[in-house]
The first five atom37 places (N, CA, C, CB, O) and aatype in JSON, in Angstrom:
{
  "aatype": [12, 17, 19, 18, 6, 8, 15, 9, 6, 16, 15, 0, 0, 14, 6, 0, 9, 17, 1, 10, 17, 0, 3, 19, 6, 2, 17, 7, 3, 17, 2, 0, 3, 9, 6, 11, 9, 6, 9, 15, 7, 14, 13, 0, 0, 7, 0, 1, 9, 16, 12, 16, 14, 0, 7, 5, 3, 14, 19, 6, 10, 15, 19, 0, 6, 10, 16, 6, 7, 6, 0, 13, 19, 3, 6, 0, 1, 13, 7, 6, 10, 19, 10, 1, 16, 16, 8, 1, 10, 3, 7, 16, 10, 19, 16, 18, 1, 12, 6, 9, 16, 7, 14, 7, 0, 3, 3, 9, 7, 14, 5, 9, 7, 14, 7, 9, 16, 0, 3, 17, 14, 6, 16, 12, 0, 0, 10, 15, 1, 10, 0, 6, 16, 1, 7],
  "atom_mask": [
    [1, 1, 1, 1, 1],
    [1, 1, 1, 1, 1],
    [1, 1, 1, 1, 1],
    [1, 1, 1, 1, 1],
    [1, 1, 1, 1, 1],
    [1, 1, 1, 1, 1],
    [1, 1, 1, 1, 1],
    [1, 1, 1, 1, 1],
    [1, 1, 1, 1, 1],
    [1, 1, 1, 1, 1],
    [1, 1, 1, 1, 1],
    [1, 1, 1, 1, 1],
    [1, 1, 1, 1, 1],
    [1, 1, 1, 1, 1],
    [1, 1, 1, 1, 1],
    [1, 1, 1, 1, 1],
    [1, 1, 1, 1, 1],
    [1, 1, 1, 1, 1],
    [1, 1, 1, 1, 1],
    [1, 1, 1, 1, 1],
    [1, 1, 1, 1, 1],
    [1, 1, 1, 1, 1],
    [1, 1, 1, 1, 1],
    [1, 1, 1, 1, 1],
    [1, 1, 1, 1, 1],
    [1, 1, 1, 1, 1],
    [1, 1, 1, 1, 1],
    [1, 1, 1, 0, 1],
    [1, 1, 1, 1, 1],
    [1, 1, 1, 1, 1],
    [1, 1, 1, 1, 1],
    [1, 1, 1, 1, 1],
    [1, 1, 1, 1, 1],
    [1, 1, 1, 1, 1],
    [1, 1, 1, 1, 1],
    [1, 1, 1, 1, 1],
    [1, 1, 1, 1, 1],
    [1, 1, 1, 1, 1],
    [1, 1, 1, 1, 1],
    [1, 1, 1, 1, 1],
    [1, 1, 1, 0, 1],
    [1, 1, 1, 1, 1],
    [1, 1, 1, 1, 1],
    [1, 1, 1, 1, 1],
    [1, 1, 1, 1, 1],
    [1, 1, 1, 0, 1],
    [1, 1, 1, 1, 1],
    [1, 1, 1, 1, 1],
    [1, 1, 1, 1, 1],
    [1, 1, 1, 1, 1],
    [1, 1, 1, 1, 1],
    [1, 1, 1, 1, 1],
    [1, 1, 1, 1, 1],
    [1, 1, 1, 1, 1],
    [1, 1, 1, 0, 1],
    [1, 1, 1, 1, 1],
    [1, 1, 1, 1, 1],
    [1, 1, 1, 1, 1],
    [1, 1, 1, 1, 1],
    [1, 1, 1, 1, 1],
    [1, 1, 1, 1, 1],
    [1, 1, 1, 1, 1],
    [1, 1, 1, 1, 1],
    [1, 1, 1, 1, 1],
    [1, 1, 1, 1, 1],
    [1, 1, 1, 1, 1],
    [1, 1, 1, 1, 1],
    [1, 1, 1, 1, 1],
    [1, 1, 1, 0, 1],
    [1, 1, 1, 1, 1],
    [1, 1, 1, 1, 1],
    [1, 1, 1, 1, 1],
    [1, 1, 1, 1, 1],
    [1, 1, 1, 1, 1],
    [1, 1, 1, 1, 1],
    [1, 1, 1, 1, 1],
    [1, 1, 1, 1, 1],
    [1, 1, 1, 1, 1],
    [1, 1, 1, 0, 1],
    [1, 1, 1, 1, 1],
    [1, 1, 1, 1, 1],
    [1, 1, 1, 1, 1],
    [1, 1, 1, 1, 1],
    [1, 1, 1, 1, 1],
    [1, 1, 1, 1, 1],
    [1, 1, 1, 1, 1],
    [1, 1, 1, 1, 1],
    [1, 1, 1, 1, 1],
    [1, 1, 1, 1, 1],
    [1, 1, 1, 1, 1],
    [1, 1, 1, 0, 1],
    [1, 1, 1, 1, 1],
    [1, 1, 1, 1, 1],
    [1, 1, 1, 1, 1],
    [1, 1, 1, 1, 1],
    [1, 1, 1, 1, 1],
    [1, 1, 1, 1, 1],
    [1, 1, 1, 1, 1],
    [1, 1, 1, 1, 1],
    [1, 1, 1, 1, 1],
    [1, 1, 1, 1, 1],
    [1, 1, 1, 0, 1],
    [1, 1, 1, 1, 1],
    [1, 1, 1, 0, 1],
    [1, 1, 1, 1, 1],
    [1, 1, 1, 1, 1],
    [1, 1, 1, 1, 1],
    [1, 1, 1, 1, 1],
    [1, 1, 1, 0, 1],
    [1, 1, 1, 1, 1],
    [1, 1, 1, 1, 1],
    [1, 1, 1, 1, 1],
    [1, 1, 1, 0, 1],
    [1, 1, 1, 1, 1],
    [1, 1, 1, 0, 1],
    [1, 1, 1, 1, 1],
    [1, 1, 1, 1, 1],
    [1, 1, 1, 1, 1],
    [1, 1, 1, 1, 1],
    [1, 1, 1, 1, 1],
    [1, 1, 1, 1, 1],
    [1, 1, 1, 1, 1],
    [1, 1, 1, 1, 1],
    [1, 1, 1, 1, 1],
    [1, 1, 1, 1, 1],
    [1, 1, 1, 1, 1],
    [1, 1, 1, 1, 1],
    [1, 1, 1, 1, 1],
    [1, 1, 1, 1, 1],
    [1, 1, 1, 1, 1],
    [1, 1, 1, 1, 1],
    [1, 1, 1, 1, 1],
    [1, 1, 1, 1, 1],
    [1, 1, 1, 1, 1],
    [1, 1, 1, 0, 1]
  ],
  "atom_positions": [
    [[22.24, 46.79, 211.62], [21.3, 45.83, 211.44], [21.83, 44.94, 210.16], [19.85, 46.53, 211.23], [22.12, 45.36, 209.04]],
    [[21.88, 43.74, 210.6], [22.07, 42.67, 209.29], [20.99, 42.14, 208.84], [22.89, 41.49, 209.52], [20.13, 42.11, 209.73]],
    [[20.57, 41.61, 207.65], [19.26, 41.1, 207.16], [19.46, 40.2, 206.2], [18.38, 42.08, 206.65], [20.27, 40.55, 205.34]],
    [[18.91, 39.01, 206.07], [19.02, 38.09, 205.16], [17.64, 37.45, 204.85], [20.01, 37.16, 205.59], [16.95, 37.08, 205.8]],
    [[17.25, 37.33, 203.75], [15.89, 36.85, 203.45], [15.88, 35.64, 202.36], [15.03, 38.1, 202.9], [16.69, 35.63, 201.43]],
    [[15.04, 34.75, 202.53], [15.08, 33.59, 201.31], [13.57, 33.17, 201.29], [16.2, 32.08, 201.67], [12.85, 33.18, 202.29]],
    [[13.15, 32.78, 199.97], [11.8, 32.47, 199.78], [11.86, 31.21, 198.8], [10.95, 33.76, 199.21], [12.8, 31.0, 198.03]],
    [[10.8, 30.46, 198.93], [10.73, 29.11, 197.95], [9.17, 29.33, 197.7], [11.21, 27.34, 198.77], [8.41, 30.0, 198.4]],
    [[8.86, 28.63, 196.58], [7.68, 28.59, 196.13], [7.45, 26.89, 196.47], [7.58, 29.19, 194.51], [8.37, 26.07, 196.44]],
    [[6.12, 26.61, 196.78], [5.91, 25.34, 197.13], [4.63, 24.8, 196.54], [5.94, 25.23, 198.53], [3.72, 25.62, 196.42]],
    [[4.4, 23.58, 196.17], [3.29, 23.03, 195.84], [2.31, 22.43, 196.88], [3.64, 22.18, 195.02], [1.25, 21.87, 196.59]],
    [[2.77, 22.6, 198.07], [2.11, 22.14, 199.37], [1.05, 23.04, 199.81], [3.12, 22.01, 200.5], [1.25, 24.25, 199.63]],
    [[0.0, 22.68, 200.35], [-0.87, 23.41, 200.91], [-0.51, 24.16, 202.08], [-1.81, 22.71, 201.14], [0.03, 23.59, 203.03]],
    [[-0.8, 25.6, 202.09], [-0.21, 26.58, 203.39], [-0.51, 25.84, 204.54], [-0.94, 28.16, 203.6], [0.21, 26.03, 205.51]],
    [[-1.59, 24.89, 204.63], [-2.1, 24.52, 206.07], [-1.06, 23.08, 206.24], [-4.11, 24.17, 206.14], [-0.98, 22.56, 207.35]],
    [[-0.43, 22.6, 205.3], [0.33, 21.67, 205.49], [1.79, 22.2, 206.19], [0.42, 21.0, 204.19], [2.37, 21.68, 207.14]],
    [[2.15, 23.27, 205.52], [3.36, 24.03, 206.11], [3.28, 24.26, 207.46], [3.58, 25.34, 205.51], [4.14, 23.95, 208.28]],
    [[2.07, 24.9, 207.74], [1.79, 25.53, 209.05], [1.92, 24.29, 210.04], [0.26, 26.3, 209.11], [2.62, 24.35, 211.05]],
    [[1.11, 23.06, 209.63], [1.29, 22.13, 210.71], [2.77, 21.62, 210.87], [0.36, 20.97, 210.49], [3.06, 21.07, 211.93]],
    [[3.45, 21.73, 210.16], [4.86, 21.19, 210.57], [5.43, 22.3, 211.36], [5.86, 20.8, 209.3], [6.04, 22.04, 212.4]],
    [[5.27, 23.6, 210.92], [5.89, 24.75, 211.66], [5.3, 24.52, 213.34], [5.34, 26.38, 210.85], [6.05, 24.71, 214.3]],
    [[4.14, 24.19, 213.47], [3.38, 24.23, 214.68], [3.74, 22.93, 215.49], [1.82, 24.34, 214.36], [3.47, 22.84, 216.68]],
    [[4.24, 22.13, 214.93], [4.93, 20.85, 215.4], [6.17, 20.85, 215.63], [4.83, 19.87, 214.63], [6.92, 20.15, 214.96]],
    [[6.65, 21.73, 216.73], [7.81, 22.17, 217.21], [8.8, 21.0, 217.34], [7.57, 22.86, 218.45], [9.88, 20.86, 216.75]],
    [[8.19, 20.17, 218.28], [9.08, 18.94, 218.55], [9.38, 18.0, 217.66], [8.64, 18.23, 219.45], [10.03, 16.99, 217.95]],
    [[8.9, 18.29, 216.38], [9.17, 17.35, 215.2], [9.98, 18.31, 214.2], [7.67, 16.7, 214.48], [10.14, 17.85, 213.07]],
    [[10.49, 19.55, 214.44], [11.24, 20.2, 213.42], [12.38, 19.41, 212.91], [11.7, 21.45, 213.89], [12.71, 19.56, 211.73]],
    [[13.05, 18.57, 213.7], [14.13, 17.75, 213.11], [13.84, 16.81, 211.84], [0.0, 0.0, 0.0], [14.64, 16.33, 211.04]],
    [[12.46, 16.71, 211.89], [12.17, 15.9, 210.68], [12.54, 16.48, 209.3], [10.74, 15.62, 210.65], [12.8, 15.75, 208.34]],
    [[12.56, 17.82, 209.25], [12.86, 18.6, 208.02], [13.95, 19.41, 208.21], [11.78, 19.43, 207.57], [14.41, 20.0, 207.23]],
    [[14.47, 19.54, 209.31], [15.74, 20.48, 209.69], [16.72, 19.57, 210.23], [15.43, 21.69, 210.82], [16.65, 19.1, 211.37]],
    [[17.71, 19.31, 209.32], [18.89, 18.12, 209.52], [19.72, 18.93, 210.5], [19.89, 17.59, 207.97], [20.6, 18.24, 211.02]],
    [[19.69, 20.13, 210.88], [20.69, 20.79, 211.72], [20.21, 20.76, 213.2], [20.92, 22.28, 211.23], [20.91, 21.18, 214.12]],
    [[18.87, 20.18, 213.38], [18.5, 20.14, 214.91], [18.86, 18.67, 215.65], [16.8, 20.43, 215.04], [18.45, 17.55, 215.36]],
    [[19.54, 19.0, 216.45], [19.81, 17.55, 217.14], [18.73, 17.3, 218.29], [21.42, 17.48, 217.87], [18.46, 16.15, 218.65]],
    [[18.14, 18.38, 218.84], [17.19, 18.06, 219.8], [16.28, 19.4, 220.03], [17.93, 17.54, 221.14], [16.89, 20.47, 219.97]],
    [[15.01, 19.43, 220.26], [14.17, 20.68, 220.32], [13.02, 20.22, 221.26], [13.6, 21.22, 218.78], [12.44, 19.14, 221.17]],
    [[12.76, 21.27, 222.24], [11.58, 21.25, 223.22], [10.85, 22.57, 223.15], [12.06, 20.98, 224.73], [11.48, 23.61, 222.96]],
    [[9.54, 22.55, 223.3], [9.02, 23.85, 223.49], [8.22, 23.74, 224.76], [8.18, 24.36, 222.27], [7.76, 22.63, 225.05]],
    [[8.01, 24.77, 225.54], [7.3, 25.03, 226.82], [5.8, 25.21, 226.55], [7.89, 26.33, 227.54], [5.4, 26.36, 226.32]],
    [[5.09, 24.37, 226.54], [3.57, 24.84, 226.22], [3.29, 24.84, 224.79], [0.0, 0.0, 0.0], [4.11, 24.39, 223.98]],
    [[2.05, 25.37, 224.41], [1.53, 25.31, 222.98], [2.25, 26.31, 222.0], [-0.01, 25.63, 222.99], [2.61, 27.38, 222.47]],
    [[2.44, 26.09, 220.89], [3.0, 26.77, 219.9], [2.01, 28.25, 219.89], [3.0, 25.78, 218.46], [0.9, 28.26, 219.36]],
    [[2.52, 29.25, 220.46], [1.89, 30.58, 220.58], [2.85, 31.54, 220.94], [0.79, 30.61, 221.54], [3.97, 31.24, 221.38]],
    [[2.37, 32.87, 220.73], [3.34, 33.77, 221.17], [3.44, 33.75, 222.85], [2.97, 35.22, 220.57], [2.54, 33.56, 223.66]],
    [[4.92, 34.04, 223.09], [5.28, 33.8, 224.56], [6.07, 32.38, 224.76], [0.0, 0.0, 0.0], [6.97, 32.25, 225.59]],
    [[5.63, 31.38, 223.93], [6.37, 30.01, 224.14], [7.92, 30.09, 224.15], [5.97, 29.0, 223.0], [8.53, 30.91, 223.46]],
    [[8.52, 29.17, 224.97], [9.83, 29.2, 224.85], [10.18, 27.86, 224.06], [10.5, 29.35, 226.25], [9.5, 26.84, 224.22]],
    [[11.21, 27.9, 223.23], [11.74, 26.94, 222.55], [13.54, 26.64, 223.02], [11.45, 27.41, 220.99], [14.35, 27.57, 223.08]],
    [[13.88, 25.33, 223.28], [15.22, 25.14, 223.51], [15.54, 24.42, 222.27], [15.57, 24.4, 224.85], [15.04, 23.31, 222.06]],
    [[16.35, 24.99, 221.4], [16.92, 24.24, 220.22], [18.36, 23.71, 220.36], [16.89, 25.13, 219.03], [19.22, 24.5, 220.76]],
    [[18.61, 22.76, 220.14], [20.23, 22.32, 220.14], [20.66, 21.99, 218.76], [20.56, 20.94, 221.1], [20.34, 20.92, 218.22]],
    [[21.29, 22.79, 218.26], [21.87, 22.52, 216.79], [22.83, 21.4, 216.81], [22.64, 23.78, 216.18], [23.57, 21.31, 217.79]],
    [[22.92, 20.54, 215.86], [24.07, 19.27, 215.81], [25.41, 19.91, 216.18], [24.25, 18.48, 214.16], [25.98, 20.79, 215.54]],
    [[25.83, 19.33, 217.31], [27.31, 19.64, 217.85], [27.35, 20.75, 218.57], [0.0, 0.0, 0.0], [28.47, 21.04, 218.99]],
    [[26.26, 21.62, 218.92], [26.5, 22.72, 219.52], [25.74, 22.99, 220.82], [26.31, 23.65, 218.63], [25.04, 22.05, 221.18]],
    [[25.72, 24.04, 221.57], [24.97, 24.15, 222.79], [23.55, 24.62, 222.49], [25.67, 25.09, 223.76], [23.26, 25.21, 221.45]],
    [[22.73, 24.35, 223.4], [21.34, 24.85, 223.08], [21.14, 26.22, 223.07], [20.41, 24.36, 223.95], [21.7, 26.97, 223.86]],
    [[20.38, 26.57, 222.24], [19.7, 28.05, 221.94], [18.47, 28.23, 222.62], [19.36, 28.3, 220.43], [17.57, 27.41, 222.47]],
    [[18.34, 29.19, 223.33], [17.09, 29.47, 223.76], [16.26, 30.53, 222.78], [17.26, 29.98, 225.17], [16.74, 31.63, 222.5]],
    [[15.1, 30.14, 222.35], [14.22, 30.99, 221.67], [12.83, 31.33, 222.42], [13.96, 30.37, 220.36], [12.29, 30.73, 223.35]],
    [[12.45, 32.43, 221.75], [11.1, 32.94, 222.24], [10.25, 33.01, 220.84], [11.22, 34.53, 223.1], [10.69, 33.29, 219.72]],
    [[9.02, 32.71, 221.2], [8.0, 33.13, 219.97], [7.53, 34.38, 220.21], [6.71, 32.21, 219.75], [6.65, 34.52, 221.06]],
    [[7.95, 35.33, 219.62], [7.6, 36.73, 219.66], [6.37, 37.19, 219.29], [8.38, 37.37, 218.96], [5.73, 38.01, 219.95]],
    [[5.99, 36.62, 218.13], [4.92, 36.96, 217.46], [4.18, 35.7, 216.78], [5.33, 37.97, 216.53], [4.91, 34.74, 216.52]],
    [[2.98, 35.61, 216.49], [2.4, 34.3, 215.81], [1.05, 34.79, 215.44], [2.32, 32.88, 216.82], [0.22, 35.13, 216.28]],
    [[0.85, 34.84, 214.06], [-0.5, 34.99, 213.49], [-0.97, 33.49, 212.67], [-0.43, 36.39, 212.38], [-0.61, 33.14, 211.54]],
    [[-1.88, 32.73, 213.62], [-2.12, 31.51, 213.19], [-2.47, 31.07, 211.45], [-3.2, 31.22, 214.07], [-3.48, 31.48, 210.88]],
    [[-1.65, 30.35, 210.9], [-1.78, 30.06, 209.79], [-1.09, 30.94, 208.67], [0.0, 0.0, 0.0], [-1.18, 30.7, 207.47]],
    [[-0.48, 31.87, 209.17], [0.19, 32.91, 208.25], [1.72, 33.32, 208.75], [-0.78, 34.3, 208.22], [2.58, 33.26, 207.88]],
    [[2.07, 33.67, 209.87], [3.4, 33.82, 210.27], [3.89, 33.59, 211.57], [3.73, 34.93, 210.01], [2.98, 33.71, 212.39]],
    [[4.88, 33.34, 212.04], [5.41, 33.38, 213.45], [6.98, 33.9, 213.46], [5.29, 31.84, 214.12], [7.76, 33.67, 212.53]],
    [[7.32, 34.61, 214.62], [8.66, 34.95, 214.75], [9.21, 34.62, 215.86], [8.89, 36.13, 214.6], [8.6, 34.74, 216.92]],
    [[10.35, 34.19, 215.77], [11.2, 33.66, 217.12], [12.25, 34.52, 216.97], [11.75, 32.0, 217.21], [12.81, 34.98, 215.97]],
    [[12.46, 34.71, 218.43], [13.75, 35.61, 218.6], [14.72, 34.8, 219.46], [13.43, 37.12, 219.36], [14.27, 33.91, 220.18]],
    [[16.15, 35.08, 219.42], [17.11, 34.75, 220.32], [17.71, 35.86, 220.9], [18.01, 33.98, 219.78], [17.65, 36.89, 220.22]],
    [[18.26, 35.92, 221.97], [18.93, 37.22, 222.54], [20.28, 36.71, 223.27], [17.86, 38.07, 223.69], [20.29, 35.82, 224.13]],
    [[21.3, 37.33, 222.84], [22.63, 37.24, 223.23], [23.1, 38.67, 223.88], [23.48, 36.8, 221.98], [23.67, 39.49, 223.17]],
    [[22.87, 38.9, 225.13], [23.26, 40.08, 225.63], [22.09, 40.96, 225.06], [0.0, 0.0, 0.0], [20.89, 40.71, 225.16]],
    [[22.72, 42.09, 224.39], [21.75, 43.18, 223.57], [21.68, 42.9, 222.27], [22.2, 44.64, 223.61], [20.98, 43.62, 221.56]],
    [[22.34, 41.86, 221.73], [22.02, 41.5, 220.36], [20.96, 40.42, 220.37], [23.27, 41.03, 219.6], [20.89, 39.4, 221.05]],
    [[20.01, 40.98, 219.26], [18.69, 40.12, 218.8], [18.84, 39.61, 217.69], [17.44, 40.79, 218.68], [19.1, 40.35, 216.74]],
    [[18.69, 38.08, 217.47], [18.44, 37.35, 216.22], [17.06, 37.16, 216.08], [19.13, 36.05, 216.15], [16.47, 36.33, 216.78]],
    [[16.38, 38.0, 215.09], [14.75, 37.67, 215.12], [14.62, 37.22, 213.65], [13.6, 39.14, 215.53], [14.94, 37.84, 212.64]],
    [[14.02, 35.85, 213.78], [13.47, 35.22, 212.42], [11.95, 35.17, 212.19], [13.94, 33.75, 212.32], [11.13, 34.53, 212.84]],
    [[11.77, 35.87, 211.29], [10.29, 35.66, 210.39], [10.03, 34.52, 209.73], [10.09, 36.6, 209.29], [10.95, 34.18, 208.98]],
    [[9.02, 33.75, 209.74], [8.59, 32.64, 209.12], [7.19, 32.97, 208.67], [8.7, 31.44, 209.98], [6.26, 33.11, 209.46]],
    [[7.1, 33.09, 207.34], [5.88, 33.57, 206.63], [5.44, 32.93, 205.58], [6.0, 34.75, 206.22], [6.22, 32.59, 204.69]],
    [[4.03, 32.65, 205.5], [3.35, 32.02, 204.43], [2.47, 33.06, 203.6], [2.49, 30.87, 205.01], [1.69, 33.82, 204.17]],
    [[2.61, 33.05, 202.42], [1.78, 33.81, 201.6], [1.2, 32.96, 200.33], [2.6, 35.03, 201.16], [1.74, 33.05, 199.23]],
    [[0.25, 32.28, 200.52], [-0.08, 31.35, 199.71], [0.95, 30.2, 199.43], [0.0, 0.0, 0.0], [1.13, 29.4, 200.36]],
    [[1.58, 30.04, 198.4], [2.31, 28.98, 198.29], [3.78, 29.41, 198.41], [1.97, 28.28, 197.07], [4.7, 28.61, 198.24]],
    [[3.98, 30.86, 198.74], [5.2, 31.38, 198.85], [5.65, 31.27, 200.39], [5.18, 32.8, 198.29], [5.07, 31.96, 201.23]],
    [[6.63, 30.46, 200.74], [7.43, 30.43, 202.07], [8.45, 31.34, 202.27], [8.05, 29.22, 202.28], [9.3, 31.18, 201.39]],
    [[8.74, 32.27, 203.09], [9.84, 33.15, 203.23], [10.24, 32.99, 204.89], [9.38, 34.77, 202.73], [9.55, 32.72, 205.88]],
    [[11.58, 33.25, 204.73], [12.34, 33.31, 206.01], [12.96, 34.5, 205.91], [13.33, 32.18, 206.3], [13.39, 34.8, 204.79]],
    [[13.15, 35.41, 206.98], [13.75, 36.52, 207.06], [14.43, 36.58, 208.49], [12.79, 37.58, 206.74], [13.72, 36.44, 209.49]],
    [[15.69, 36.76, 208.61], [16.39, 37.0, 209.97], [16.9, 38.42, 210.02], [17.64, 35.98, 210.22], [17.55, 38.86, 209.07]],
    [[16.68, 39.0, 210.86], [17.36, 40.5, 211.31], [17.91, 40.21, 212.69], [16.17, 41.91, 211.42], [17.36, 39.61, 213.61]],
    [[19.37, 40.88, 212.63], [20.14, 41.01, 213.68], [20.57, 42.24, 213.96], [21.09, 40.27, 213.6], [21.43, 42.9, 213.38]],
    [[19.73, 42.6, 215.14], [20.13, 44.01, 215.91], [20.56, 43.95, 217.04], [19.16, 44.91, 216.1], [20.52, 42.93, 217.73]],
    [[21.13, 45.26, 217.45], [21.6, 45.57, 218.67], [22.98, 46.11, 218.62], [0.0, 0.0, 0.0], [23.58, 45.98, 217.55]],
    [[23.59, 46.71, 219.65], [24.81, 47.15, 219.53], [25.92, 46.1, 218.96], [25.11, 47.64, 220.8], [26.15, 45.0, 219.48]],
    [[26.61, 46.62, 217.75], [27.54, 45.94, 217.1], [27.01, 45.02, 216.16], [0.0, 0.0, 0.0], [27.77, 44.24, 215.58]],
    [[25.67, 45.03, 215.93], [25.11, 44.02, 214.66], [25.52, 44.37, 213.45], [23.59, 43.98, 214.45], [25.32, 43.55, 212.56]],
    [[26.13, 45.5, 213.13], [26.54, 45.94, 211.83], [27.82, 45.19, 211.46], [26.73, 47.48, 211.79], [28.15, 44.91, 210.31]],
    [[28.64, 44.84, 212.76], [29.77, 43.97, 212.38], [29.7, 42.82, 212.8], [30.91, 44.36, 212.74], [30.51, 42.06, 212.28]],
    [[28.9, 42.3, 213.69], [28.74, 40.92, 214.19], [27.86, 40.28, 213.25], [28.19, 40.81, 215.63], [28.12, 39.13, 212.92]],
    [[26.97, 40.8, 212.83], [25.83, 40.02, 211.91], [26.64, 39.71, 210.61], [0.0, 0.0, 0.0], [26.45, 38.55, 210.27]],
    [[27.29, 40.23, 209.99], [28.02, 39.57, 208.64], [29.08, 38.44, 209.19], [28.95, 40.86, 207.66], [29.56, 37.63, 208.4]],
    [[29.37, 38.45, 210.45], [30.25, 37.35, 210.8], [29.2, 36.05, 211.05], [31.21, 37.76, 212.2], [29.24, 34.95, 210.51]],
    [[28.34, 36.51, 211.97], [27.48, 35.17, 212.42], [26.35, 34.72, 211.5], [26.77, 35.41, 213.82], [26.0, 33.56, 211.32]],
    [[25.85, 35.82, 210.96], [24.54, 35.7, 210.19], [24.52, 34.64, 209.08], [0.0, 0.0, 0.0], [23.61, 33.82, 209.14]],
    [[25.41, 34.55, 208.06], [25.71, 33.82, 206.87], [25.85, 32.5, 207.57], [27.02, 34.34, 205.98], [25.1, 31.64, 207.11]],
    [[26.48, 32.16, 208.4], [26.5, 30.81, 209.1], [25.27, 30.13, 209.53], [0.0, 0.0, 0.0], [25.12, 28.93, 209.33]],
    [[24.25, 30.97, 210.19], [23.12, 30.6, 210.72], [22.24, 30.32, 209.48], [22.61, 31.62, 211.7], [21.42, 29.4, 209.48]],
    [[22.4, 30.99, 208.59], [21.13, 31.1, 207.36], [21.65, 30.24, 206.23], [20.8, 32.83, 206.68], [20.94, 30.11, 205.23]],
    [[22.9, 29.62, 206.29], [23.49, 29.04, 205.33], [22.66, 27.91, 204.76], [24.7, 28.65, 205.75], [22.54, 27.78, 203.54]],
    [[22.0, 26.99, 205.75], [21.13, 25.8, 205.42], [19.87, 26.35, 205.11], [21.01, 24.74, 206.55], [19.09, 25.43, 204.86]],
    [[19.31, 27.53, 205.02], [17.84, 27.78, 204.76], [17.29, 27.18, 203.39], [17.59, 29.35, 204.76], [16.2, 26.62, 203.31]],
    [[18.15, 27.37, 202.33], [17.6, 26.71, 201.04], [17.24, 25.09, 201.28], [18.78, 26.86, 199.81], [16.13, 24.65, 200.99]],
    [[18.17, 24.38, 201.76], [17.99, 23.17, 201.86], [17.13, 22.82, 203.01], [19.15, 22.61, 201.87], [16.73, 21.66, 202.9]],
    [[16.7, 23.43, 204.09], [15.85, 23.19, 205.18], [14.56, 23.58, 204.53], [16.24, 23.98, 206.52], [13.65, 22.76, 204.45]],
    [[14.45, 24.65, 204.13], [13.18, 25.26, 203.34], [12.57, 24.15, 202.38], [13.63, 26.63, 202.38], [11.39, 23.82, 202.39]],
    [[13.41, 23.69, 201.64], [13.14, 22.65, 200.42], [12.59, 21.4, 201.24], [14.67, 22.22, 199.43], [11.57, 20.79, 200.91]],
    [[13.29, 21.11, 202.21], [12.85, 19.58, 203.03], [11.51, 19.97, 203.56], [13.98, 19.01, 204.51], [10.56, 19.18, 203.51]],
    [[11.42, 21.22, 204.08], [10.22, 21.28, 204.68], [9.06, 21.3, 203.63], [10.21, 22.44, 205.56], [7.95, 20.91, 204.0]],
    [[9.24, 21.73, 202.35], [8.15, 21.9, 201.44], [7.93, 20.38, 201.12], [8.48, 22.92, 200.11], [6.78, 19.95, 201.01]],
    [[9.16, 19.45, 200.94], [8.73, 18.21, 200.58], [8.0, 17.44, 201.44], [9.66, 17.56, 200.24], [7.08, 16.73, 201.02]],
    [[8.35, 17.51, 202.77], [7.61, 16.81, 203.61], [6.09, 17.16, 203.93], [8.31, 16.83, 204.69], [5.26, 16.33, 204.29]],
    [[5.82, 18.63, 203.72], [4.55, 19.05, 203.69], [3.85, 18.58, 202.23], [4.58, 20.61, 203.93], [2.65, 18.33, 202.21]],
    [[4.49, 18.49, 201.28], [3.78, 18.03, 200.13], [3.49, 16.43, 200.27], [4.64, 18.37, 198.83], [2.5, 15.89, 199.78]],
    [[4.4, 15.8, 200.95], [4.19, 14.24, 201.15], [3.04, 14.08, 201.97], [5.42, 13.47, 201.87], [2.22, 13.2, 201.7]],
    [[2.86, 14.95, 203.07], [1.83, 14.65, 204.25], [0.71, 15.35, 203.81], [2.26, 15.13, 205.77], [-0.38, 14.95, 204.23]],
    [[0.73, 16.43, 202.98], [-0.8, 17.05, 202.4], [-1.06, 17.85, 203.84], [0.0, 0.0, 0.0], [-2.09, 18.51, 204.0]]
  ]
}
């Protein structure tokens, strides 16, 4: 398994962060790496998200877990490899955690994980700034 976690403190209200997360089709407002994004239905466990990173092929995600106002987990599956990202709110602490599991994850994770998570500090800072602005 490969794991990476990053947290930031924000002055934004947790509800403001949650509203931005729940507005999936506008994630590009705070995540510069998203070229296009769509969700099938409401933001809830079981929802399917098609996210196209800038200059790349679309990635299919599923919302594996969701606790309203607290956390959600999305998963991308590539064969038996699972990329699971937890997005959590604990008051003013915002945390993202990626776990890459499955056969070969110990070898593949260190190869692909850092590239996937490299923009998290900037993305999370942009999320925080937008939430602070919108309240």
